N, C-alpha and C positions, 0 to 999 in steps of 0.2 A: 398422114402423120405430120405433127407440127415440126417446124424447123426453127432454128435460132440463128442469129447473127450478132456480131459484135459491132456496135456503132463507132464512130470516130471518138466518142467520148469514153468508150470502153464499156458501155452498158450492153448487155446481151438482151436482144429484143426477139420476140416471137414473130415470125413471119409465116404467113400461109397464103401463097399466091393464088389468086383467083384464076379460074380457067381463062387463058388468053391474056393474062396480065403480064406483059413482057417486062416491065420494070421490076416487078417482084421476082420473076424468074432470073433476071439478070443480077439482082442483089444476091440471090441464093448461089449463083455460079461464082460470084466474087467471094463469098464466104462459105466454101464448101465444108461439109461435116467430115470430120476425121474418124476413121474406125481404129486408129492406132491406140493400143492399150495404154501407152505411156503419156498420152495427151489427154488431160481431163476433158470430159464432155462439157461444152459451154454452159449447159444448164447447171451443172454442179458449181461452176465458178460463178454464174448468175445468183444462184441461191446463196452462196457464201457472201457475195456483195450485199444482197438483201438482208441476210442475217446481221451482218456487221453494221448496217444501217438501222437495225432494230425494226425492220419491216418483216416481222416474223411470219405473218399470215401469208405474204407474197413469197417469202423464201420457201415455206411449206408447199405452195402451189407449183412453184418451178421445180422443186425436188420431186414432187409427186409426179409430174409429167415424166421425169426421168425414171423414176421408180417403176411406173407402169410399163415402160419399154424394156427395162432391164431384166434379162433372164439369167444372168450370170451370177457369180458369187457376190458381187457388190450389191445385189438387191437388198439384202438385209442392212448393209451399210447406209444406203439411201433412206431406207425406212427409219433407222435410228436418227438420222439427221432430220427427218420430217418430224419425228416425235420430240426431238430437242426444240425445234422451232415452235411447235404447238404448245409444248410445256411452257416455254417463255411467253407465248401469246396468252395462254390461260392465266399465268402468274400476273402479267400486266392488268388483267381484267378481274383479278381478285378470286379466281377459281383455284384455290389451293389444292383441292382434291384431284382435280384434272391434272394440274401441273406435276403433282408428285407421282401420279400413276404413270404418266407419259415419260417422265424423267426415268422412273425405274425400268420400264420396258425398253426404252431406247438405249439406256446405258447397257442393259443385258444383251440386246441386239448387236451392239457394237463391239462387245467383248472379244469376239474371234478376230477382230481387225487390229488388235493391239500389236505392237506399240504405235505403229504409224500406218495410215492407209490414205492414199491419194494426197499425201503431204500433211494430213491432219494428225497432230499427236493426240491420240485417243484418250489417254489417261488425263492429260492436262485439261482437254476440253471438257470432259465430264466433271473433273474436279472443280473447274470454274463454274459449270452449270450448277453443281451441288452448292457452291458458295452463293450464287445468285438466288437459287431457289430454297435456301436454308429454312426460311419461315414456312414454306410449303412442306418441307421434309421434317418438320417437327421441332426446329430450333427457333422457337418464337422470340428469343432474346438476341438473335443474330442481327448484326447491323446490315443495312441494305447494301448490296453489292451489285454493280451493273452486270449485265449479261456478258458472257465472254466475247472477245473479238477473235474470229477465226483467222489465224495466220498460217498459211500453208507453207510447209517446207522448213519450219523452224524448229 
């Protein structure tokens, strides 16, 4: 299983200690993983950071690791975030059809998590995604709007 740690600069990094790698095991003991439900998984936060830096493909990769391991009710929530990131990635590369398709399914998947889940204001996030992807969603006259910045707890 992959593990993640927060660096001094606040970046969440993947660590996978090699057999007998004492330094890597020590790092993992300094940054233990929490199973507490009220503390977001570091991978969720890492994906938020990457998304906010417009590194959509990397955000998708981090959230996908989390999604693969999630068996609980948040599984669809993470899947929706993955689809939002990939929709933005497709839109950046001129794939309007792919962006629109993933936007629609992602928004639908996140619907049960309204109004807020893990600090994310669901409707505001998807409304901002719609504005960003307006051209892909059929509004060809829409002005270019940057992707949303995810602000948790607001």
